[in-house]
C-alpha positions, -999 to +999 in steps of 0.1 A: -207-156+172-171-162+161-145-138+175-131-115+147-093-112+146-073-084+131-040-093+113-016-072+095+015-073+073+035-040+074+064-035+049+090-007+046+116-007+020+145+019+021+166+002-006+196+013+015+230+018-001+215+018-036+207+047-060+171+042-052+173+050-015+142+063+004+143+078+039+109+078+054+097+042+049+108+028+082+093+057+102+061+051+082+060+015+093+067+023+129+040+048+131+015+027+113+022-002+137+016+022+166-017+032+151-031-001+145-020-016+178-030+013+200-061+024+184-075-002+159-073-033+180-046-053+164-027-075+188+011-074+185+014-111+179-009-107+149+012-080+132+042-090+110+067-063+102+091-065+073+118-038+070+152-037+054+164-015+082+154-034+114+131-019+139+139-031+174+114-057+187+092-053+156+110-065+124+105-101+117+119-105+082+137-086+054+110-075+027+123-096-002+096-105-027+096-141-014+092-130+022+064-105+014+046-132-005+050-157+023+037-132+049+007-122+028-002-158+019+000-170+056-022-139+067-049-148+041-048-186+044-052-185+083-080-158+082-112-169+097-148-157+090-152-120+093-115-114+100-100-079+092-067-082+073-044-053+065-014-050+042+006-018+044+035-010+020+059+020+020+084+020-008+089+022-045+063+014-072+067+007-109+047+002-141+054-028-163+047-024-200+026-052-214+026-059-251+002-086-262-004-091-300-039-080-310-046-062-277-041-025-266-009-016-249-014-015-211+008-013-179+008-037-151+013-019-117+036-033-091+054-026-058+091-031-056+107-053-029+140-046-013+157-072-036+142-052-067+117-080-075+080-071-082+047-080-067+020-071-091-016-061-089-026-094-104-009-112-075-027-090-050-060-097-065-054-134-064-050-130-026-083-111-023-100-138-044-089-163-017-108-147+010-136-166+026-163-161+052-167-124+048-131-116+057-118-082+043-083-074+031-075-037+032-044-024+015-028+010+021+000+014-005+023+045-003+041+041-036+039+056-071+014+041-096-005+026-066-039+035-079-058+004-090-031-019-077-057-046-069-064-054-105-100-048-115-109-030-083-138-004-086-126+032-083-148+049-057-126+080-051-106+089-082-081+116-094-088+153-089-061+175-102-044+193-073-030+229-074+007+231-067+017+247-033+051+255-020+067+231+004+093+237+032+109+204+026+144+203+011+136+173-011+105+155-025+118+121-036+096+101-061+087+067-048+091+050-081+118+031-101+116+028-139+109-008-149+136-009-174+161+000-148+150-028-126+150-053-154+185-043-165+200-047-130+184-081-125+194-092-160+231-084-153+230-102-120+214-132-138+185-130-113+152-134-131+119-119-119+097-142-099+064-125-105+037-145-124+022-130-156-016-129-156-034-158-173-056-154-203-086-156-180-074-127-158-081-092-171-084-058-156-122-060-161-126-091-139-137-077-105-121-090-073-139-104-044-161-080-023-135-080+005-108-062-014-102-025-003-073-004-016-063+031-003-036+042-027-011+070-022-019+084-056-037+076-088-026+049-113-002+072-133+009+095-105+038+098-081+038+094-044+065+113-025+090+106+003+097+139+022+131+145+034+149+175+049+123+194+069+124+173+100+118+135+103+114+119+069+081+103+060+058+093+031+035+121+023+004+099+019+012+079+051+016+110+072-017+125+061-035+092+069-019+091+104-027+127+110-063+125+099-069+094+122-049+107+150-070+138+155-104+120+155-124+104+182-144+084+157-128+062+131-135+076+096-150+055+069-128+044+040-140+071+016-139+099+043-104+090+052-092+093+016-110+126+011-096+140+043-061+128+035-063+145+001-073+177+018-045+174+042-020+170+014-033+202-001-029+220+032+007+207+036+016+218+001+025+183-010-005+177-033+012+181-066+001+152-089-005+131-058-042+122-054-050+095-029-076+071-042-100+045-030-109+012-048-135-011-033-170-024-037-200-002-030-206-019+003-171-009+016-171+027+007-186+038+040-173+010+061-151+021+090-113+019+082-100-015+094-132-022+113-130+010+134-114+018+168-113-007+196-112+001+234-102+037+229-096+060+258-089+097+250 
């Protein structure tokens, strides 16, 4: 039986010294790295960390769109049969308006790299479609508009309107940038976007391969929040995921993790228009998150 390898790409973008600055993303990446290495069986040499504020002994590259694409492509292309792959992103998201004559208006969701370029749901689906040999690619995306970011993914845990609760945090920063603002900045700098538009054959109704699993920080038209001012800054969704897993002796299934993260957001008073969601095949709904714990001693 072939040995299963767990590989990860972890990305944190603070957009430092810009008007789009976030404050918890580097903390998010550091803690996510600790979780997957110490509890989920990822070896340090198989985890690539990209942050725009270096983490000592962890950061391997700056998260430009080109470097993120290279890291993801390398991870997918080197995957063996049954390997467990993980892409984590903490940063801004955006929605790209798409106008096609004769077709309904729609929006293409994307994550925003530190150089204000975009990586779209179509691109992420193309990565999933390259998987072979039963490998799985799980994505945990802590950004706005992250619901359904794997284009065509089947929604298993969807939106459920949350009741506003007070929060002790001084600021809740939306993890989103308006697409027009990004476009204008890049246009003035004569720096065109590098993301590919979908082909005529690629539509939202075309399902990805069975191995694509998306845990999103919010629904497709909602906001994810960066929490600042009540202690150490962090992404609300990431913090709930880490908390849920950290208190368990057994690794939760994908759906259970999303449900419990949503409840934790309610308890913390952060669950205002932020509903974590799950998109995957039926077969992966109750699969353990990232293949489960490995050699755990509590």
